[in-house]
C-alpha positions, 0 to 999 in steps of 0.5 A, a space after each residue: 708456137 704451132 705446136 702449143 696451139 694444135 693442143 687443146 688448152 690445159 684446165 687448172 682441174 689438170 693439176 688436181 687430177 693429174 696427180 691421183 691419177 698418178 698415184 692409181 697407176 703406181 697402185 696399180 702396178 704395186 698391187 702385182 708386185 705385192 702380189 708376186 712378194 706373198 707368193 713367195 713368202 708363202 712359197 719359201 715359208 713352207 719349202 726345206 728353207 723354211 727354217 732359215 727363211 723365217 729365221 732371218 727376220 730375228 737377226 739382229 742389225 742397229 748399230 753402236 753409237 759409244 754407250 749408246 746400243 741401236 739395235 732392233 731384228 730385221 723385223 723392227 726395221 722393216 714393220 717400224 722403220 720402213 714401214 713409217 716413210 709408207 705412213 707419210 706417203 699415206 698422209 702426205 695422198 689424203 692431205 693433197 686431195 683434201 686440200 687440193 684435190 676432188 675431197 676439197 667439199 666437206 660433203 664430199 669428202 664425208 661419204 668416205 669417210 663416213 665408209 672407212 668408220 663402218 667399215 672399221 666399227 662393224 668388223 671390230 664388232 664381229 670379231 669381238 662378237 665371234 673371238 668373245 673373250 678367247 685369247 685372241 680378243 685384244 687384236 681387234 685392231 687387225 681388222 680395221 683396215 684395207 690394203 690400199 694397193 690390191 684394191 687399186 690392183 683388182 679395180 685395173 683388172 677391170 679397167 675403164 668398166 669401173 668409174 673414177 668415182 668408185 676408185 676415189 670413192 675406195 682410194 679415199 676410203 682405204 687411205 682414211 682407215 689406214 690413218 684411223 688404224 695407225 693412230 689406234 695403234 699408237 695409242 693401244 699398242 704402245 707401251 707405258 707412256 714415257 713423258 719425257 720422250 713424249 716431250 722432246 717428241 713435240 720438240 722435234 715437231 715444233 722445230 718441223 714448224 719453226 725451221 718451216 715458217 723460216 722459210 728452210 727448205 732444205 729435204 735433209 733438215 726436215 729428214 733428220 728432224 723426223 728421224 729424231 721424232 721417231 726416235 723419242 716416239 719409239 721410246 715414248 709409248 707410242 707407235 713410231 710409225 705415228 711419226 710418217 701421219 703426223 710429219 705428213 699432214 703437216 707437210 705444206 701444200 702451197 708451192 714457195 714459187 708462185 706461177 708467174 714468178 717462176 715465168 718471169 725467171 725462166 724468160 730471163 733465162 732463156 733471154 740469154 743470146 745462145 753461147 756458152 753463159 753458165 760457166 764461171 763466176 758470172 750472172 748468167 750461172 746465178 741466173 740459171 742456179 734460181 732458175 732450178 730452185 725456181 723450178 723445183 719450187 714450184 712444185 709443193 712439197 706435198 707433191 714433190 714429196 709424194 711423186 719422190 716416195 711413192 715409187 720406192 714405196 709401191 715397189 721396195 718397201 711394200 713388197 719388202 714388209 709383205 715378204 717378211 710378214 706374209 710366211 706363214 708355215 702351214 704344214 705341222 703348224 697350230 692354228 685356233 679355229 675360232 680365232 682365224 674363223 672371227 677374222 674372216 669373219 670380220 673383213 669378208 662380212 662385216 667389212 663390207 656390210 659397215 662400209 654400206 651401211 655408214 654409207 647410206 646414213 650419211 647420205 640419208 642424212 644429208 651429211 655427204 653427199 652421193 656422185 652420180 655415177 656410184 650407185 648403190 650396187 656399185 658401192 656394196 661391189 666396191 666395199 666386197 674388197 674393202 675386206 681386203 685388209 692385207 698390209 696394215 693387217 699383218 701389220 697390226 697382228 705383229 704387234 697384237 698377238 703373241 707369237 703362237 697366235 701369229 701363225 692363226 692370225 695371219 691365215 685368216 687375214 690371208 684367206 679373207 684378202 684372197 675371197 675378198 678381192 674375188 668375190 669385188 672382182 666378180 661383182 663388180 665384172 657382173 655390173 
């Protein structure tokens, strides 16, 4: 009792800000791991082992179930399979911020939403202006999104000099345009629609809603249904990673067990005197089991899933994705200067310009509110970091471009990300 009274009382806001801070800490460390994976991929792609390294990702892998064969290249399983989990976690964070976090106020959420829209529209326009009607014009989706891990990692370099409002703004912006980018991918870079498969995917999503309302709480059941939806979307013509976004946004934000019920259940356990009460078929063991379920279900599914999956995404899935996709052989490779320039300019110039312009318009029209600590100079400096488009840009480039143009695209993305990071850090350090 004395130890508890010696601490400051916990405020309800602690329950909202702590998950956000945990997300930031993981993303900051993930940025360093992602950078290391990228450098390793570039080194191997330009080493004597280049041919073997690049060929590794084209090896077929899959399973045979009777007459049904599910086979894809290793890169396909990473880009379309594992990245679905990445988009699931992004959608979970977005829903948690909108339902429980600081973006619950529509006018507070409107600022990063407007900035995200500007950060998609402006670079696409600049890209099309430079690329013209060239062979790469259809790949405009590459310049849409911002890399969350690298942006947060850059902010972590400056530490406490960066106000929390800028971190929230940039993180929210990156999440919004990641979701926007995957929606564009699902529609623009898919195949012709298979309506039967789309119906099967819709039925799978309806089953998720149905069993949730019936009170089914087993995560393996939901993951099995999610796998079925993924397979259906893969056949349907929509990109299967859309499964992660849909399921993430459908995940409940309310806990099943209230705080009062949790305390009542735990008080019953604490009331047992010391001794061996928990073995055998006893009421005490049943109470202990009930307490275990209650402590787990006192957290909302959104928070529980994000806490479980986010480290795996940050330290396994994203580094593996970078390792498989960031390798660009420089020596002897053919590059399209116009395409590389279009991508570079879209990220370095178009992205921050769109972010600032649409933010100003949203605030001046009173659709959004500008946090007190987030000055226009600070927002513009942070906007330079939005030109870091690494993960989603590489993801979309693999879908949008033919093999002969892919190296030109990757070179533009990598150079733009490096320049945007340096410019953003220099500007923020001067403020």
